C-alpha positions, 0 to 999 in steps of 0.5 A: 499499500501507499505510504501516505503519511506525508502525503501533500495533495496537488490540487488541480482545480477547486470549486466553492459551492454554498452548503444548503439542506436537501429540500424535498429530496432534491438539492435542486442542482447537479455537479459537472467536472470535466476532468480534461480541462478540469472545469467544475460547474453546478447545474440547475435541476428544474422542476421540468427535470424533477417532473419528467426524469424523476430523478436516478436512472432519469436523470443520468438519462437526461443529462447523458443525452445533453453531453453526446451525439450519435455519433459519440463512442464509450472512449470518446471524451464527450461520453459521461459518468453520471451518479444520481441516487434520486428523491427517496433515496437516503431515507432510513426509515424503509428497507432498501433506500440507498441505491444509486444509478450509474449511467454511461455509454457501454463499452460492450454494448454501444448504447446507454447502460444503466447500472444499479449499485449500494453502498453510499456514495449516491445518498451522500453525494445528495447530502453534500448537496448534489442530486447528480454527478457528471463526470466527462473528459479524459484527465492527463494523469490520474485524478481524484474528484473529491465532493466536500460536504463538510466544507462545501468544496469540490476538488479535483486532485492528482492522485498521489497513490500508486495503487489501484485495485479495490480492496487497498484502495479504499483504505488508502481513500478512507485514510486520506479523507476521513476523519478517524473517529467517523469513518462511516461518513466517507464513501468512494468510487473506485474500480481496478486493474481488470478495467484498465484492461477489459471491456467488462470493469465495474465500479465499486462503490464503498461503504464503512461497516462500523460494527466489524471496524472494515469497508465494504463495497458493492457493484455497478456491475453491468455494462463496462462503467468501471472501463469508461471510468479508468479510461478517463483517468479516474482513481476514485470519487470520494465524497464526505459528509459531517453528519448522518441522520435520518431526516436529511432528505427534508421530507415533506411529510417525515410522519407518513415515512415513519408511519409506512417504514414501521409497518413494513420493518415489523413485516420484514422482521416477522416474515422474512425467517419464514419466506427467504431469509434473506438476512442470514442467506441473502439472495443465494437462497435461490440457489436450491430453488433454481437447481429444484426448477431446472432453472439453474445455469450449468455449463454455459446454460446447457442444463438447469440442474447439477447434482452437486448443486448442494454443495453450494446451496444457501445453508452451505453460505450462511454457515460460512457468512459472518452474522455477528451482525446486520448486514445492510448496505445502507443504514435501516435496511431491515432486510440485511442481505448483505452479506460477506465471509471474514478472512478467506485465505486466497490460494491464487494470484497476486495476494495469494496467501493473504487473509481478505474478506469477501462481499458476497457471493450474491446468487449471480455470482453462485450461478455465474462463476459456480455451476455455469463453470461446473464449480462446486467449491465454495471457497473457489467461487469466493475466491473468484468473487474476491478477485472480480471485485478486486480488480473491477470486473463485472462478476456476471460477465466473467461468468458467462464468458467463461462459461461460453469459453469452456464450450468452446474448448469443449468443442475444440474451437479452442485448444492449448495453444489457442489459450496459451497453455489454459486447460478451460474443462469444465469445473478446472478452477486453476484455469478459470482463476489464472484467466481472470488474473490475465484479465487482471493484468492485460496478458495472455489470453485475457486480453482476448476474454476482456472483450466480451462474448459479442466481440469474441464470436466474431474473433473466434469465427474469423481467426480460428474458423468457428461456425458464426451460427453455433458461436452465435446460438451459444454465446450468451449475451443480447445487445453486447451484454452477457446474460445474468445467471437465470435459465430461460428456455421454458419461459417466454416471458423471461426470454422477452425480459432479457432480449427487450431489455433496453440496456441488454441481457440484464434480469432487473428489467423484468424477472418474470421466470418464475411467474411464467414457467413455475407458476403459470399465471401468464399463458398468452401472448398478451398476458406476457406481453401485459407483465413485460410492460408492468414489471419493468416499468415498475422496476424502472421506478425504483431506479428513478428513485434510489431504491432496491428492488428486493423489499418489494417482492421477496418479502410480502405481507401474510395475506397477499396471496389470499387477498390478491390472486395471480399476476396481481398477487405477484405486484404485491399491492400493499407494498405497491402502495408503500411506495406511492406513500415514499414519494408523496411523503418525501417529495409533497407531489400530491398529484401521485396517488396510485401505483398507475401513476408510478407506472406512468412517470417510469414509461416516460424514462423508459421510452426515452431511453430506447429512443437514446438507443435509436439515436446511437444506431440501434432501438430496433427489432433486430437489436431485441434478438437472442442467442438460441441457447436462451429460447431452446436446445441448440445441440443434440445433447442439450435436447437429449437430456430432456428429450421426453419433455421436448418430444412432448412439446412438439407433439402437443404444442408444435403438431409434429409426431417425433417418431422415427424422426433423428434428434438433429431433425427434432432440434431444428423443428423445435428451433423453427417453432421456439423463434417463431413464438420469440418473434410473436412475443415481440409483436404483442409487446411492442403493441402493449408499449406503443410501439411500432413493429420495428420497435420504435416509440410512436409519436402518440405514445411520446406525446402521451408521455410528455417527451415529445421534446423537438430533440426526441421527435427528430430521432423517432422520425428519421428513424420511421422514413 
């Protein structure tokens, strides 16, 4: 670690601002920093911006739209990273209210990415005086952007340390900027060496765990925001506030927040232990559930279950987690699901032999670097988890792209010569770890892996003679974003949840797999289209306001399933009303009274993002395509692993008798049927969302949502001509 005891900070630019309290969830200004010329400015947040774009993801999209053109690339100086929480973000009365959204042009998708993250930075930024920070330009040296909410100063500082990897850098930043007596009042944003050398870099947002006296981080993982961050020569963002309390949002009706939170926290205390046990098991509670229903990705999503899944089940993680204190990633979160493992002794890499704290794993990590790679040793999963985090690599993308590489190795597209000696056989932890270290250092085959699946598919076809159709079918990405960890072959709605998501294949827009496949609540195309309207819009609303989705439907009122039926129960109406209360209680906006009002807010931002994609050259039906592996069996092996199921479907759904047909013939017949089903789903969803059959929002839709701004209309009009 860097010795900072005699550090003299080289301040490249400084900006003074008035300290003023938050007003009904807003500071009414955003912070602009250009690290190319060291410009620091305050920008007004207008009432119109609050009315239409709300906060969080909406503010990020609007600020980025104004900063770039349709020709801007991710590595151009004018690309920005925008971080914003939202009006509700930072309250402490209700669980899951410490989230922020990072928005940028993505290196992997070439369109806008919005990535949800916990930790303290977003709420602290607001309490320091800013609704959002937008970072533009490319610095000529590594810099730290420090927002000092104690003194009312923003500084661009030449980074005094050489350290890059997050688990060390966060310690140095704390030493440099925090009062030793109040370490919990500083938060940082960092990346790592992996973000320097790949396109799948993530951002780590810190928070200080007071009971354990250690720094934890949460990740804005998706879409390569960490890569953009490091390309701008940003070492870190740091924010400091003078105090923390539950009333810093200066809500319009604090009593409404208190009462709504009191009821929810009581419900969490009583129901979580018997429903999901998030406070002791966290999101890995999904492992055995996914395995039971053939949904746990195994061997690059070929299979959905494995005999060794019990070795990585939630009870295993519960026994490893340090449960000595509550584990919320924001103050007052009674879901407390942000678990970690103390003193893991690393077996590989530059920190071999050192004991480290590991944040996680989350379910996505267990599925991605565990079952999907054929790795069922929990300590090995933890090691891959740690190195992804400290290198600043998206663990979901790393897991899914490594699974793709392992299948390419299995199919002889790759070999020892082409991988530089990496034996990428299923379950080979040593090879998976070495690949990860190469990605972290920008060496060997790691340079190719770090390009992501979309670019590797083209590279393997051109350089190694791979069958372009095969690598397209088994390369699990959509819009350039690697799939998160759910098997979707038997859930057409979840296939749409991935393919029709604005940012790429991420489940946080619409997690419909259980509702569709297991509970069979949405049988028709129209039912699925309605679900692919409501649920992405409601989840978008969380991203506008600084909220985590888990408290919404991972814990329910005990009478929810008897009081409401089917898809209505899945919406958890009582919790929807809670969010109406929170929004009104903070902002005082009395025009919001029903859940439908929240959906309409989100529709405006969601459609604006679709038009943004269109502006960047994407945003049409062709860009909503999915790899066939996510829809059905690509190979004979896959078909025969579920032959009875597929033969029955062929007979009952396709109307073709499988008797006497080769497996190859049956694969082809099933493919034609399933691909047609997906296109029919797109038809229904586009109609429900008010889009053309090419997936473009109509002018009528833009007008209804009050986003028919001249520049938006120009993009849509040009696309339709």
